[in-house]
C-alpha positions as CSV (number, residue, x, y, z in Angstrom):
1,M,82.6,91.4,5.8
2,A,80.1,88.6,6.4
3,H,80.2,85.3,4.3
4,P,77.2,83.3,3.1
5,S,76.4,80.1,4.8
6,P,77.1,76.9,2.9
7,L,73.6,75.7,3.7
8,G,72.1,78.7,2.1
9,S,70.8,81.8,3.4
10,Y,68.9,81.7,6.6
11,A,67.2,84.7,7.9
12,G,66.5,83.2,11.3
13,P,63.3,83.0,13.2
14,P,60.8,85.8,13.1
15,A,61.2,88.6,15.4
16,G,59.9,87.9,18.8
17,T,60.5,84.1,18.5
18,P,61.9,82.7,21.7
19,F,65.3,81.2,21.7
20,G,65.4,77.7,20.4
21,G,63.2,77.9,17.2
22,F,59.5,77.9,16.2
23,P,56.7,77.9,18.7
24,P,55.0,74.6,19.4
25,Q,52.1,73.6,16.9
26,G,49.8,72.1,19.6
27,P,49.7,68.7,21.4
28,P,50.1,65.5,19.3
29,P,46.9,63.4,18.5
30,R,45.9,61.0,21.3
31,P,45.8,57.2,20.6
32,Q,42.3,55.8,19.7
33,S,40.6,54.5,22.8
34,F,39.7,50.8,23.2
35,A,36.0,51.5,23.5
36,A,36.0,53.3,20.1
37,R,37.9,50.4,18.5
38,Y,35.4,47.9,20.1
39,R,32.4,49.8,18.7
40,W,33.9,49.6,15.2
41,W,34.7,45.9,15.6
42,L,31.1,45.2,16.8
43,A,29.7,47.0,13.8
44,G,31.8,44.9,11.4
45,G,30.9,41.7,13.2
46,S,27.2,42.5,12.9
47,I,27.6,43.0,9.2
48,A,29.4,39.7,8.9
49,L,26.8,37.9,11.0
50,V,24.0,39.2,8.9
51,A,25.8,38.1,5.8
52,I,26.3,34.6,7.2
53,I,22.6,34.3,8.2
54,A,21.6,35.4,4.7
55,V,23.8,32.8,3.1
56,V,22.4,30.0,5.4
57,T,18.8,31.1,4.6
58,V,19.4,31.0,0.9
59,V,21.0,27.5,1.2
60,A,18.1,26.3,3.3
61,V,15.5,27.6,0.8
62,M,17.4,26.0,-2.1
63,T,17.8,22.6,-0.5
64,G,14.4,22.4,1.2
65,G,15.8,22.8,4.6
66,S,16.4,20.2,7.2
67,D,13.4,20.8,9.5
68,D,10.6,18.3,9.9
69,T,8.6,19.9,7.2
70,S,11.0,19.4,4.3
71,P,10.2,16.9,1.6
72,K,12.9,14.5,3.0
73,A,11.6,14.8,6.5
74,V,8.0,14.3,5.4
75,V,8.9,11.0,3.7
76,S,10.9,9.9,6.7
77,R,7.9,10.6,9.0
78,Y,5.6,8.8,6.7
79,L,7.6,5.6,6.7
80,D,7.9,5.8,10.4
81,A,4.1,6.2,10.7
82,L,3.6,3.0,8.6
83,N,6.0,1.1,10.9
84,R,4.1,2.3,14.0
85,G,0.6,1.7,12.6
86,D,-0.2,5.4,12.9
87,A,-2.8,5.9,10.2
88,A,-3.7,9.5,11.2
89,T,-0.1,10.7,10.7
90,A,0.3,8.7,7.5
91,L,-2.9,10.3,6.1
92,S,-1.8,13.8,7.2
93,L,1.4,13.4,5.1
94,S,-0.5,12.1,2.0
95,D,-2.8,13.5,-0.6
96,P,-6.4,13.2,0.7
97,A,-8.6,10.1,0.2
98,N,-12.4,10.0,0.3
99,D,-12.9,6.4,1.4
100,K,-11.0,5.6,4.6
101,R,-12.6,2.3,5.5
102,F,-9.2,0.5,5.1
103,L,-7.0,3.4,6.1
104,T,-7.1,2.6,9.9
105,D,-4.6,1.9,12.6
106,S,-5.7,-1.7,12.8
107,A,-5.3,-2.2,9.0
108,L,-1.8,-0.5,9.0
109,K,-0.6,-2.6,12.0
110,A,-1.8,-5.8,10.2
111,Q,0.2,-4.7,7.1
112,Y,3.5,-4.2,8.9
113,Q,3.2,-6.4,12.0
114,R,5.6,-9.0,10.5
115,D,7.9,-7.1,8.1
116,K,9.1,-3.7,9.3
117,I,10.7,-0.9,7.3
118,T,14.4,-0.7,8.3
119,G,17.7,0.8,7.0
120,V,16.0,3.9,5.5
121,Q,18.3,6.1,3.4
122,L,16.8,9.2,1.7
123,S,18.3,11.8,-0.5
124,E,17.7,15.5,0.0
125,G,15.5,15.5,-3.1
126,M,15.5,16.9,-6.6
127,S,13.0,19.8,-6.8
128,A,11.2,21.2,-9.8
129,G,9.0,24.0,-8.4
130,E,6.3,22.5,-6.3
131,F,7.4,18.9,-7.0
132,T,10.2,17.0,-5.4
133,T,11.5,13.5,-6.0
134,I,13.2,11.7,-3.1
135,A,15.6,8.8,-3.9
136,A,14.8,6.1,-1.3
137,N,16.6,3.0,-0.2
138,Y,15.4,0.7,2.6
139,N,14.3,-2.8,3.5
140,V,10.8,-4.2,4.1
141,G,11.6,-7.4,5.9
142,D,14.1,-9.2,3.7
143,Q,13.1,-7.2,0.6
144,V,15.5,-4.5,-0.6
145,V,13.7,-1.5,-1.9
146,S,15.3,1.2,-4.1
147,G,13.4,3.8,-6.1
148,S,11.9,7.3,-6.0
149,I,9.1,8.8,-4.0
150,K,7.2,11.8,-5.3
151,V,6.3,14.6,-2.9
152,N,4.1,17.6,-3.9
153,K,3.8,21.0,-2.3
154,R,0.3,21.6,-1.1
155,A,-1.3,24.6,0.7
156,D,-0.7,22.8,4.0
157,G,2.8,21.5,3.3
158,W,4.5,18.7,1.4
159,K,2.5,15.6,0.7
160,L,3.4,12.1,-0.7
161,E,1.7,11.7,-4.1
162,D,1.2,8.0,-3.5
163,G,0.9,7.8,0.3
164,V,-2.6,6.4,-0.3
165,L,-3.2,4.1,-3.2
166,T,-6.5,3.7,-5.1
167,V,-6.7,0.1,-6.3
168,T,-9.1,-1.3,-8.9
169,L,-10.2,-4.8,-8.0
170,G,-10.6,-7.4,-10.8
171,T,-12.0,-10.9,-10.4
172,T,-13.5,-13.7,-12.5
173,T,-16.2,-14.1,-9.8
174,P,-17.5,-10.5,-9.0
175,A,-20.3,-11.8,-6.8
176,V,-17.8,-13.2,-4.3
177,L,-16.6,-9.7,-3.5
178,G,-19.9,-9.3,-1.7
179,L,-18.6,-11.8,0.9
180,A,-15.1,-10.5,1.0
181,T,-13.5,-8.8,4.0
182,L,-10.2,-6.8,4.0
183,F,-8.4,-6.5,7.4
184,G,-11.6,-7.8,8.9
185,T,-13.9,-5.1,7.4
186,K,-16.6,-6.3,5.0
187,L,-16.5,-4.8,1.5
188,S,-19.8,-3.2,0.3
189,E,-21.6,-5.1,-2.4
190,G,-20.5,-3.9,-5.8
191,T,-17.1,-2.6,-4.6
192,T,-14.7,-2.2,-7.4
193,K,-12.1,0.2,-5.9
194,I,-10.5,0.5,-2.5
195,N,-8.1,3.0,-0.9
196,V,-5.2,1.4,1.0
197,F,-1.8,2.1,2.3
198,P,1.1,0.5,0.4
199,G,1.8,-3.0,1.8
200,P,0.4,-6.5,2.1
201,L,-3.4,-6.9,1.9
202,Y,-5.0,-9.6,4.1
203,W,-8.3,-10.9,2.8
204,G,-11.0,-12.9,4.4
205,T,-14.7,-13.9,3.8
206,T,-17.9,-14.0,5.8
207,T,-18.0,-17.8,5.3
208,N,-15.5,-20.6,6.0
209,N,-16.4,-22.3,2.8
210,L,-14.7,-19.8,0.5
211,Q,-11.3,-18.2,0.5
212,I,-10.2,-15.0,-1.2
213,T,-6.6,-14.2,-2.1
214,S,-4.9,-11.6,-4.2
215,D,-1.5,-10.5,-5.1
216,S,0.5,-10.7,-1.9
217,S,0.8,-7.0,-1.7
218,V,0.1,-3.8,-3.5
219,G,2.8,-1.2,-3.8
220,S,4.6,-2.8,-0.9
221,T,7.9,-1.5,-2.0
222,L,6.4,2.0,-1.9
223,A,9.0,3.2,-4.4
224,P,8.7,3.2,-7.3
225,F,4.9,3.1,-8.0
226,T,3.9,1.9,-11.4
227,P,0.5,1.5,-13.1
228,S,0.5,-2.2,-12.2
229,T,0.2,-1.3,-8.5
230,R,-3.2,0.3,-9.3
231,Y,-4.9,-3.0,-10.3
232,M,-5.3,-6.1,-8.3
233,T,-6.7,-9.5,-9.3
234,V,-8.7,-11.0,-6.6
235,R,-8.9,-14.7,-6.7
236,T,-11.4,-17.0,-5.1
237,A,-11.1,-20.6,-4.1
238,V,-13.3,-23.1,-2.3
239,T,-11.7,-24.1,1.0
240,E,-11.4,-27.7,2.1
241,S,-14.4,-27.3,4.4
242,G,-16.3,-25.8,1.5
243,A,-15.3,-28.7,-0.8
244,E,-16.4,-31.2,1.8
245,A,-19.7,-29.4,2.2
246,A,-20.2,-29.6,-1.5
247,R,-19.4,-33.3,-1.7
248,Q,-21.8,-34.0,1.1
249,A,-24.5,-32.0,-0.7
250,V,-24.0,-34.1,-3.8
251,R,-24.0,-37.3,-1.8
252,E,-27.3,-36.4,-0.2
253,W,-28.8,-35.5,-3.6
254,A,-27.7,-38.8,-5.0
255,E,-29.1,-40.8,-2.1
256,G,-32.4,-39.1,-2.7
257,C,-32.2,-40.0,-6.4
258,A,-31.5,-43.6,-5.5
259,K,-35.1,-43.9,-4.2
260,S,-36.3,-43.8,-7.8
261,R,-37.7,-47.1,-9.2
262,K,-37.6,-46.1,-12.9
263,W,-34.9,-46.6,-15.5
264,D,-34.8,-42.8,-16.1
265,A,-35.4,-41.7,-12.5
266,S,-38.3,-39.6,-13.8
267,D,-40.3,-40.3,-10.6
268,V,-38.0,-38.2,-8.5
269,A,-37.7,-34.5,-9.2
270,G,-34.3,-33.2,-10.1
271,C,-32.8,-36.7,-10.8
272,K,-31.3,-37.6,-14.2
273,Q,-29.6,-41.0,-14.0
274,M,-30.6,-43.5,-16.7
275,S,-30.2,-47.2,-17.6
276,Y,-31.2,-47.7,-21.2
277,T,-30.6,-51.5,-21.1
278,L,-33.1,-51.8,-18.2
279,G,-35.7,-49.6,-19.9
280,T,-38.1,-52.5,-20.4
281,A,-37.3,-54.3,-17.1
282,G,-40.0,-52.6,-15.2
283,E,-39.0,-51.6,-11.7
284,V,-35.3,-50.7,-11.3
285,T,-33.4,-50.6,-8.1
286,W,-30.7,-47.8,-7.8
287,T,-27.7,-47.9,-5.6
288,A,-26.1,-44.5,-5.0
289,P,-22.4,-43.8,-5.8
290,T,-19.9,-44.1,-3.0
291,D,-16.9,-42.1,-4.3
292,Y,-17.3,-38.3,-4.6
293,T,-13.6,-37.4,-4.3
294,K,-13.0,-36.9,-8.0
295,L,-15.6,-34.2,-8.4
296,T,-14.3,-30.8,-9.5
297,I,-15.5,-28.0,-7.3
298,T,-14.9,-24.3,-8.1
299,P,-16.3,-21.0,-7.1
300,D,-19.4,-20.1,-9.2
301,A,-19.1,-17.0,-11.4
302,L,-22.6,-16.0,-10.8
303,G,-23.4,-16.8,-7.2
304,A,-21.7,-15.1,-4.3
305,A,-21.6,-18.1,-2.0
306,K,-22.1,-20.9,-4.6
307,A,-19.7,-23.4,-6.0
308,T,-19.9,-25.2,-9.3
309,V,-19.7,-29.0,-9.2
310,R,-18.9,-31.2,-12.2
311,G,-17.7,-34.7,-12.8
312,D,-18.8,-38.3,-13.1
313,L,-20.8,-40.5,-10.7
314,N,-20.9,-44.3,-10.9
315,W,-24.3,-45.8,-10.1
316,T,-25.5,-49.4,-9.9
317,A,-28.8,-50.3,-11.4
318,G,-30.6,-53.6,-11.0
319,G,-33.8,-55.1,-12.5
320,A,-35.1,-58.1,-14.3
321,G,-32.6,-60.3,-12.6
322,R,-29.5,-58.4,-13.7
323,Q,-27.3,-55.5,-12.7
324,E,-25.3,-52.9,-14.6
325,S,-23.0,-50.0,-13.8
326,V,-24.2,-46.6,-15.0
327,R,-21.9,-43.6,-15.3
328,Q,-23.6,-40.2,-15.0
329,M,-22.0,-36.9,-15.8
330,I,-23.3,-34.2,-13.4
331,Y,-23.1,-30.5,-13.5
332,G,-24.7,-28.1,-11.0
333,T,-24.2,-25.7,-8.2
334,V,-24.0,-25.9,-4.4
335,D,-25.2,-23.1,-2.2
336,L,-22.4,-23.0,0.4
337,S,-24.1,-20.4,2.5
338,A,-26.9,-22.8,3.4
339,N,-26.7,-25.2,6.3
340,P,-26.6,-27.9,5.2
341,A,-25.3,-27.0,1.7
342,V,-27.7,-28.0,-1.1
343,F,-26.8,-29.3,-4.6
344,V,-29.0,-28.3,-7.6
345,S,-28.4,-30.3,-10.8
346,S,-28.3,-28.3,-14.0
347,F,-28.9,-31.3,-16.3
């Protein structure tokens, strides 16, 4: 009698199975080829590369980028253009200006020929839509500059809001502006506003007898700009050559008046010296003053090339066997454009 197997019943292989067990189930799977694995690696790498490029693009857009058209780069190029005296480049990076008489290479070179812009440090900028503010630190000569520069997005790129300044001119002698020159270019008569680059302004005149000065600079720090940089007081003064011309004009006037032979000088037109004590002496002999250094000479508020003269003159009058000193107060104007200058007494 047969006994059951301790491992359980086993009927054995099916009929017809060769000795040794079940038939083979087919060859085992082949290992994945290197080429296939490489193609998958390339695909994954491409996906990663696209993702990296996308991230970089987003960062560049958010920060304004680092190319030469970003707000920061525009400010840097503008400052460099000021240093080089390149007016065309500075204008291309600024909001447009209609009057460009004083926005030239020669004007810009005159502004920065002595004090250069150095040590420039600029922030990436804080943006609010189409407006960006760049924090700036740099030196203009020995002056340390720290402030903000506004840059606006325009159709043709980023532009400095205050790359060109429109300045209103104020003066107590408006007529003198008709003789004024700025960077060697004559102002048109009646000029009240000028367009300039930030920096020192160098004034002159068409006559050596008058001098024009102003605040040493306008917006020279470039940052920050304030309303005070939009207004400039232009001052006028009579030069030493002009003062000497005025004194000589008064001297010649007095010497002409000394030809009078009357106590009130009424026999010579434009003369006003008087000797009341010699009023009954008949003929009076006048000796002209010799000291004209104490006269006050200032630019005339009404005449472009005129100076106002005021002060005292000391005459000597003689007649009827006696002499006396006569003090005369004079007030009048001298036309400094005439050669020689001419004094006209007002009283």
